[in-house]
Phi, psi and omega in degrees: 000323179297323180295319179295318179294319179295320178296317179297315179297318180297318180295315179298317179295320178296316178297317179299315179298317179299314179297317181294318178296316179299310181297317178298317177297320179297312181295318177297316179298321180293319184270330183258348184280347183235149176292154179301153179301141179093347178259147181292150177292161179297156180305138180087352182250006184291139174288151178294156178301151183304325181298322180287328174297321179298318180297331180294341181275355176287157175300153183305321181293327177289318178298322180296329178294319187260352181303313180300323179296314180292322179298325180296334183254004186299312183295319179297319180292321178301317179298317181293319178294326178294320177298320179293319177297321178295321177294322176297319180296322178297322177296313180299320179295319179293322179294328183257011181294146178300314178254097183296134179230107183298323180295316179296321178295317178298320178296318179297318177296321178297316178296319178299316179297320178297317179294317178298317180297319180295316178297318179299316179298317180294315180296321178298317179294321176298319179295320178298312181294321179294317180296330180290346177275349186258155175275179186300313181296322178292322177293323176297319177296321178295316179297318179297318179297317179296319181296315182288327179293324185267001178081009178269139179233159180302150180296151179293159178295156180298151180296152179293129184286347182278351183284000000 
């Protein structure tokens, strides 16, 4: 009888240990597996810019039209995004510096804003050039995709004048 009781206790402890290891691994992976919010993702893990995600929602034949154009600018865009990441890193470094310097932080924020503005201008021009490669229906699909991605919806119809 003792052997059965010992076997039962051993099995219960083994199951308990397995569950705890699994749960502990899950929780550690969830909390330690990703960079903290507000910090840039590690190199190579960056999500593509929203504009390129929008283009992925186009039909394949439309994407094929603009793919060569986007590929031609891929390296330049990578360079610009890297400059923006470096500017973000400079802000984080100033915020966490041992000897806080408000002027240096303001300069880092200014540089970050300039880089963001530059990337935005380049992406806008790329979108203009890409859209010029599409026909009217494809541009309408692109506009619809952009609207739904950003949470913007067409304005509601005007109120009924008879109320």
